[in-house]
C-alpha positions as CSV (number, residue, x, y, z in Angstrom):
1,M,66.9,170.2,90.0
2,N,64.7,167.1,90.2
3,R,66.7,164.4,91.9
4,L,65.9,161.7,89.3
5,I,66.8,163.9,86.6
6,R,70.2,164.8,88.4
7,K,70.7,161.1,89.0
8,S,69.9,160.0,85.2
9,M,72.4,162.9,84.2
10,V,75.2,161.3,86.1
11,L,74.2,157.7,84.8
12,L,74.0,158.6,81.2
13,A,77.4,160.6,81.2
14,A,78.9,157.4,82.4
15,A,77.3,155.4,79.8
16,A,78.3,157.8,77.1
17,M,81.6,155.7,76.4
18,T,79.5,152.8,75.6
19,A,78.0,153.2,72.2
20,S,74.4,152.2,71.0
21,L,74.7,148.8,69.4
22,A,71.5,148.1,71.2
23,G,69.7,148.0,68.0
24,C,70.9,151.1,66.2
25,G,72.3,149.3,63.2
26,S,74.9,151.9,62.6
27,A,77.8,151.2,64.8
28,S,79.6,149.0,62.3
29,A,77.7,149.5,59.1
30,N,78.2,153.1,59.1
31,A,81.9,152.8,58.4
32,A,81.3,150.3,55.7
33,G,78.6,152.1,53.6
34,S,76.5,155.2,54.2
35,S,73.4,156.8,52.7
36,T,72.2,160.4,53.5
37,A,68.5,161.8,53.5
38,S,67.3,162.4,50.0
39,S,67.1,166.0,48.7
40,E,63.4,165.9,49.0
41,T,63.6,165.7,52.9
42,A,66.3,168.2,53.2
43,S,63.7,170.9,54.0
44,T,62.4,169.0,56.9
45,Q,65.7,168.2,58.7
46,T,68.1,170.6,60.5
47,S,70.8,169.9,63.1
48,S,70.8,170.6,66.4
49,A,73.5,173.4,66.0
50,E,71.0,175.2,63.5
51,T,67.8,174.7,65.6
52,T,67.9,174.2,69.5
53,G,64.6,172.9,70.9
54,A,61.5,173.7,69.0
55,S,60.1,176.9,67.6
56,T,56.3,177.6,68.2
57,E,56.3,180.0,65.3
58,A,55.3,178.8,61.9
59,D,58.0,178.5,59.2
60,A,58.3,181.2,56.3
61,S,56.2,179.1,54.1
62,G,53.3,178.1,56.7
63,S,50.5,179.7,58.4
64,Q,51.0,181.5,61.5
65,D,48.5,179.2,63.0
66,T,50.7,176.1,62.3
67,I,51.9,174.2,65.3
68,E,55.7,173.7,64.9
69,L,57.2,170.6,66.4
70,T,60.7,169.3,66.7
71,F,61.6,165.5,66.7
72,W,65.1,164.3,67.7
73,F,66.4,160.9,66.5
74,A,69.5,159.0,66.6
75,N,71.7,157.1,64.1
76,S,72.2,158.1,60.6
77,D,72.2,156.2,57.3
78,T,69.1,154.3,56.4
79,V,67.3,155.6,59.6
80,E,68.0,159.3,58.6
81,T,66.7,158.5,55.2
82,Y,63.5,156.8,56.5
83,I,62.7,159.5,59.1
84,G,63.4,162.2,56.7
85,E,61.0,160.9,54.2
86,A,58.4,159.8,56.5
87,T,58.2,163.2,58.2
88,E,57.7,164.7,54.6
89,R,54.9,162.5,54.1
90,F,53.3,163.5,57.5
91,N,53.8,167.3,56.9
92,S,52.1,167.0,53.5
93,T,49.3,165.1,54.6
94,V,48.1,164.9,58.3
95,G,50.3,167.8,59.1
96,A,48.9,170.0,56.3
97,E,45.3,169.1,57.1
98,K,45.7,169.7,60.9
99,G,48.1,172.5,60.9
100,I,51.1,170.8,62.2
101,H,54.7,170.9,60.9
102,V,57.6,168.7,62.2
103,T,61.0,169.4,61.9
104,V,63.4,166.5,62.4
105,E,67.0,166.8,64.0
106,Y,69.7,164.3,64.3
107,Q,71.4,163.8,67.5
108,G,74.2,161.3,67.0
109,E,74.0,157.9,68.6
110,Y,71.6,157.2,71.5
111,T,73.9,158.1,74.2
112,D,74.7,161.4,72.5
113,L,70.9,162.0,72.2
114,H,70.1,161.0,75.8
115,Q,72.6,163.5,77.2
116,K,71.5,166.4,75.0
117,L,67.9,165.7,75.8
118,Q,68.5,165.9,79.4
119,A,70.6,169.1,79.2
120,A,68.0,170.5,76.9
121,Y,65.1,169.6,79.3
122,I,66.6,171.3,82.2
123,A,67.5,174.5,80.0
124,G,63.8,174.5,78.8
125,T,64.8,174.0,75.2
126,A,63.7,170.4,74.6
127,P,62.0,169.2,71.6
128,Q,58.5,168.1,71.8
129,L,59.1,164.5,70.6
130,T,62.2,162.1,70.6
131,V,63.3,158.6,70.3
132,L,64.7,156.8,73.3
133,E,66.9,153.8,73.3
134,I,64.4,151.1,75.0
135,G,66.7,150.7,78.0
136,A,66.4,154.4,78.8
137,V,62.5,154.7,78.8
138,G,62.4,153.9,82.5
139,M,65.1,156.5,83.4
140,F,63.3,159.2,81.5
141,A,59.8,158.3,82.7
142,E,60.8,158.2,86.4
143,G,62.8,161.5,85.9
144,G,59.4,163.2,84.9
145,M,60.8,164.1,81.4
146,I,58.4,162.2,79.3
147,Q,54.7,161.8,79.7
148,S,52.3,158.9,80.0
149,L,50.3,158.0,76.8
150,D,47.6,156.2,78.5
151,D,44.7,158.8,78.1
152,R,45.4,159.3,74.4
153,I,45.8,155.6,73.7
154,E,42.5,155.2,75.5
155,A,40.7,158.1,73.8
156,D,41.8,156.8,70.4
157,G,41.2,153.4,71.2
158,L,44.6,152.3,69.8
159,D,44.9,148.7,69.9
160,M,48.0,148.0,71.8
161,S,47.6,144.2,71.0
162,D,48.6,145.0,67.6
163,F,52.2,145.5,68.7
164,H,54.3,142.5,69.0
165,D,54.1,141.4,72.7
166,G,57.9,141.2,72.9
167,L,58.3,144.8,72.0
168,L,55.9,146.3,74.7
169,Y,58.0,145.7,78.0
170,N,60.4,148.8,77.5
171,C,57.5,150.9,76.8
172,Y,55.6,150.9,80.1
173,I,56.6,151.8,83.6
174,D,54.6,151.1,86.6
175,D,51.8,149.8,84.2
176,S,51.6,153.1,82.3
177,F,52.6,153.5,78.6
178,Y,55.4,156.1,78.2
179,A,56.3,155.3,74.6
180,L,55.5,153.2,71.6
181,P,57.5,150.7,69.7
182,F,59.3,152.6,66.8
183,L,62.6,151.4,65.1
184,R,62.8,148.2,67.2
185,S,65.3,145.2,66.7
186,T,67.1,142.0,67.9
187,S,70.7,141.1,67.3
188,I,70.9,138.3,64.8
189,L,73.8,136.3,63.4
190,Y,75.0,137.6,59.9
191,M,76.9,134.9,57.8
192,N,79.1,135.4,54.7
193,T,77.8,132.7,52.9
194,T,80.6,132.7,50.2
195,L,83.4,132.1,52.8
196,L,81.3,129.3,54.4
197,E,80.7,127.5,51.1
198,E,84.3,127.9,50.3
199,A,85.1,126.0,53.4
200,G,82.6,123.5,52.6
201,V,79.9,124.6,55.4
202,N,76.3,124.9,54.6
203,P,75.0,128.0,56.3
204,D,71.7,126.4,56.8
205,D,73.2,124.0,59.3
206,I,74.3,126.7,61.6
207,E,72.2,126.5,64.7
208,T,74.2,126.1,67.7
209,W,77.3,127.6,69.3
210,D,79.2,124.4,68.5
211,D,78.2,124.7,64.9
212,V,79.6,128.1,64.8
213,A,82.9,127.0,66.3
214,E,83.3,124.0,64.0
215,A,82.4,126.2,61.1
216,S,84.9,128.6,62.1
217,E,87.6,126.2,62.2
218,K,86.9,124.9,58.8
219,V,86.7,128.6,57.5
220,H,90.1,129.2,59.1
221,E,91.7,126.1,57.7
222,A,90.4,126.7,54.2
223,T,90.9,130.5,53.8
224,G,93.1,131.7,56.6
225,K,90.1,133.9,57.6
226,Y,88.5,134.4,61.1
227,G,85.3,132.6,61.9
228,I,83.9,135.5,64.1
229,S,84.5,139.2,64.0
230,M,83.0,140.9,67.1
231,P,83.2,144.1,69.1
232,I,82.6,143.4,72.7
233,N,79.1,145.0,73.6
234,Y,76.7,144.7,76.5
235,W,73.7,144.0,74.2
236,F,75.3,141.1,72.6
237,H,76.4,139.8,75.9
238,E,72.8,139.9,77.2
239,A,71.8,137.6,74.4
240,F,74.8,135.3,74.9
241,M,74.0,134.7,78.5
242,L,70.3,134.0,77.7
243,T,71.1,131.2,75.1
244,W,73.0,129.5,78.1
245,G,70.1,129.9,80.4
246,G,71.2,133.0,82.3
247,F,70.8,136.7,82.2
248,T,72.6,139.8,83.5
249,V,70.1,140.5,86.4
250,N,67.2,138.7,88.3
251,E,63.7,138.8,87.2
252,D,62.8,141.9,89.2
253,E,66.0,143.8,88.2
254,T,67.3,144.2,92.0
255,Q,70.4,141.9,91.7
256,C,73.1,141.6,89.2
257,T,73.9,138.0,88.2
258,V,77.1,137.9,86.2
259,D,79.6,136.1,88.6
260,N,78.3,132.7,87.8
261,D,78.9,129.6,85.5
262,V,76.7,130.9,82.9
263,D,78.9,133.8,82.2
264,R,82.0,131.9,82.6
265,T,80.7,129.8,79.7
266,V,80.1,132.7,77.5
267,I,83.6,134.1,78.2
268,N,85.5,130.8,77.9
269,Y,83.6,130.0,74.6
270,F,85.0,133.2,72.9
271,K,88.4,133.4,74.5
272,D,89.1,129.6,73.4
273,L,88.0,130.8,69.9
274,R,90.3,133.7,70.0
275,D,93.2,131.9,71.3
276,R,92.8,129.5,68.4
277,G,92.9,132.2,66.0
278,L,89.2,131.7,65.0
279,A,87.7,134.8,66.5
280,H,88.7,138.5,66.2
281,L,87.6,140.2,69.4
282,Y,88.0,144.0,70.2
283,P,86.9,146.6,72.5
284,Y,83.5,148.5,71.3
285,A,85.5,151.6,70.9
286,E,87.3,149.9,67.8
287,A,83.9,148.6,66.3
288,D,85.1,149.9,63.0
289,K,87.3,146.8,62.8
290,M,84.1,144.9,62.1
291,S,83.4,147.0,59.1
292,A,86.8,146.4,57.7
293,D,86.4,142.7,58.4
294,L,83.1,142.6,56.6
295,M,84.2,144.5,53.5
296,N,87.4,142.7,53.2
297,Q,85.5,139.3,54.0
298,D,88.0,138.6,56.7
299,A,85.4,136.8,58.7
300,A,82.5,134.4,58.3
301,F,80.2,135.3,61.1
302,F,79.2,138.9,62.6
303,F,76.6,139.8,65.3
304,Q,74.6,143.1,64.6
305,S,71.3,144.6,64.9
306,T,68.5,143.8,62.5
307,G,68.5,147.5,62.1
308,G,71.8,147.3,60.0
309,L,70.5,144.7,57.6
310,S,69.6,146.9,54.7
311,Q,73.1,148.4,54.6
312,M,74.9,145.2,55.2
313,L,72.8,143.6,52.2
314,S,73.9,146.5,50.0
315,I,77.5,146.2,51.1
316,A,77.4,142.5,50.2
317,D,75.9,143.0,46.9
318,E,78.3,145.8,46.0
319,L,81.2,143.5,47.0
320,G,79.9,140.2,45.5
321,F,79.3,138.0,48.4
322,G,76.4,136.1,49.9
323,L,74.9,137.3,53.1
324,Q,72.5,135.3,55.1
325,T,71.0,135.8,58.6
326,A,70.1,133.5,61.3
327,F,69.0,133.3,65.0
328,I,71.7,134.0,67.6
329,P,73.1,130.5,68.1
330,K,71.7,128.1,70.7
331,G,73.5,127.0,73.8
332,T,71.0,125.1,75.9
333,Q,68.3,127.2,74.5
334,Y,67.7,130.1,72.0
335,G,67.5,133.7,73.6
336,V,68.0,137.4,72.7
337,T,67.1,140.8,74.0
338,T,65.1,143.3,72.0
339,G,66.6,146.5,71.0
340,G,66.2,149.8,69.0
341,C,64.1,152.7,70.0
342,N,60.7,153.8,71.0
343,I,59.1,157.1,70.3
344,A,57.9,159.4,73.2
345,M,56.6,162.7,74.0
346,L,58.3,165.3,76.3
347,S,56.5,166.3,79.4
348,G,55.4,170.1,80.1
349,L,53.9,170.6,76.6
350,S,50.7,172.7,76.0
351,E,47.6,170.9,75.2
352,E,47.8,172.0,71.6
353,Q,51.3,170.6,71.5
354,Q,50.5,167.3,73.0
355,N,47.5,166.9,70.4
356,A,49.9,167.7,67.7
357,A,52.5,165.4,68.9
358,W,50.1,162.6,69.3
359,E,49.1,162.8,65.5
360,Y,52.9,162.4,64.8
361,I,53.3,159.6,67.0
362,K,50.3,157.7,65.6
363,F,51.4,158.5,62.1
364,M,54.9,157.2,62.6
365,T,53.7,153.9,64.2
366,S,50.8,153.4,61.7
367,I,50.8,150.1,59.7
368,D,51.9,151.9,56.4
369,E,54.9,153.6,58.1
370,T,55.7,150.3,60.0
371,V,56.0,148.5,56.7
372,E,58.0,151.4,54.9
373,A,60.5,151.8,57.9
374,S,61.1,148.0,58.0
375,I,61.7,147.9,54.1
376,V,64.0,151.0,54.1
377,T,66.1,150.0,57.2
378,G,65.8,146.5,58.1
379,Y,64.2,147.1,61.6
380,L,61.4,144.9,62.7
381,A,57.9,145.5,61.5
382,T,56.4,146.3,64.9
383,R,52.8,145.5,64.3
384,K,51.0,142.3,63.6
385,S,48.9,143.8,61.0
386,A,52.2,145.2,59.3
387,V,53.5,141.7,58.9
388,E,50.5,140.7,57.2
389,D,50.5,143.7,54.7
390,D,50.8,142.5,51.0
391,K,53.8,144.7,50.5
392,M,55.4,143.2,53.6
393,V,54.8,139.6,52.8
394,E,56.2,140.1,49.3
395,W,59.4,141.8,50.7
396,Y,60.0,138.7,53.1
397,E,59.6,136.4,50.0
398,Q,62.0,138.3,48.1
399,Y,64.5,138.8,51.1
400,P,64.0,136.3,53.7
401,Q,66.9,137.8,55.7
402,Y,64.5,140.5,56.8
403,K,62.2,137.9,58.5
404,V,64.8,136.2,60.7
405,A,64.6,138.9,63.5
406,L,60.7,138.8,63.2
407,D,60.6,135.0,63.9
408,Q,63.4,135.4,66.6
409,L,60.9,137.9,68.3
410,E,58.9,134.9,69.6
411,I,61.7,133.9,72.0
412,A,63.1,137.6,72.8
413,S,63.2,139.2,75.9
414,G,62.9,143.0,76.9
415,R,65.9,144.8,78.3
416,P,66.0,145.9,82.0
417,N,64.1,148.9,83.0
418,N,65.9,149.8,86.0
419,P,67.5,153.2,85.8
420,G,70.7,152.1,87.3
421,Y,71.1,149.4,84.4
422,V,72.2,152.2,82.2
423,E,75.3,152.8,84.1
424,F,75.8,149.2,84.7
425,Q,75.7,148.3,81.1
426,A,78.7,150.4,80.5
427,E,80.5,148.7,83.1
428,L,79.6,145.4,81.7
429,T,80.9,146.3,78.3
430,D,84.2,147.5,79.9
431,A,84.6,144.3,82.0
432,M,83.8,142.0,79.1
433,A,86.5,143.8,77.0
434,E,89.1,143.6,79.7
435,I,88.4,139.9,80.1
436,M,88.1,138.9,76.6
437,V,90.6,141.2,75.0
438,N,93.1,142.0,77.6
439,D,92.9,138.7,79.7
440,A,91.9,140.4,83.1
441,D,91.3,137.8,85.8
442,V,87.8,136.3,85.2
443,D,87.2,135.5,88.9
444,T,88.3,139.1,90.2
445,T,86.6,140.9,87.3
446,L,83.5,139.2,87.5
447,A,83.1,139.6,91.4
448,E,83.8,143.3,91.2
449,L,81.2,143.7,88.3
450,E,78.6,142.0,90.2
451,A,79.1,144.1,93.4
452,K,79.2,147.3,91.2
453,G,75.9,146.1,89.5
454,N,74.1,145.4,92.7
455,E,75.0,148.9,94.0
456,L,73.8,150.6,90.9
457,L,70.6,148.5,90.6
458,N,69.7,149.6,94.3
459,E,70.6,153.2,94.5
């Protein structure tokens, strides 16, 4: 077995306990509200239990010359709806013209998909196409499981500069593109404006962490509700450290940098709010508490992916409260990491399959589909030209909440590509929960976390 594949299997197994808040948009919103793929898309989608890997034979309704592909995706609700409908559009247009048929298969959250994908690759039953949480692209590329797209990008003259610069970092490894931006996000601040206004707080005035703390106190005094409801998660923690001028690793991703004053500032901020009854903090495994707090209007502030925006707006509308979005608050500066998933092609495909898979990748990352994906799900419009599309411009005017993450992208950072970081992020989530929920000793826990991080980053 390829050493890198074997190593990445171990890393992702350890990371499985950490769910995929890194842009999925489903971890908390799923429990609050759900939608399923429309009946029109049902024929395009199957579960992995029904279909393992991809068939190279045409389906009963297609030609024997049809190239059959399978596309694995993660996260349900609006993502499932969009991918099903978009694939129907592909199959009835480009696919029908070029003899390609794509079947999509839901695989759970990102960590579920990653583990299944590696097992299927080793067994020879992997799909031809998949999404990857952006932080896992490096692991799959170095493990030889996905292939470079450079030749096809060059042959088609695909203008990579049309993708937002902040979304490209986690698409290339060693100066070679292995994926394209697909359903991409940043974390943002969600605000229950009804609660804030009841407490005499103008949501437009919320810019800094001090603003959030002061508003949380006013909300608690006026309503008895929490200011913040938040599951402890590595993705949020990355952003929080950035807002105070730090990060979890150094620039070349060879050293862990969590045992420092910046991290203690983040920790002390949230522990202070918790101790004053202003913040409801809980382990990520209990993230459904955020859904309950959202629906019951038990908190004014939430942190979540922009990929959950469409769901959360629907919930707010149904339950009759206002919902506004904003940048992650500023400490000494604004900061956030990007999230979500990229789309990639598995290695080991025939030339015919590669050509067909590339047609699907181009379609799903086209301007029209980028616009549609953003409107349906809340994920970022990944292409600059899509932002300027009349339909997108009109959508932003009608729903300004969708544009916040796009504007925040100007100051966003990519996530670490070091394969060892996948296991470290699980360690980070657990350590922060131990400190902020269970009151573990800060100095001891951070020292142990940093030592473990250094070990993982340099294996």
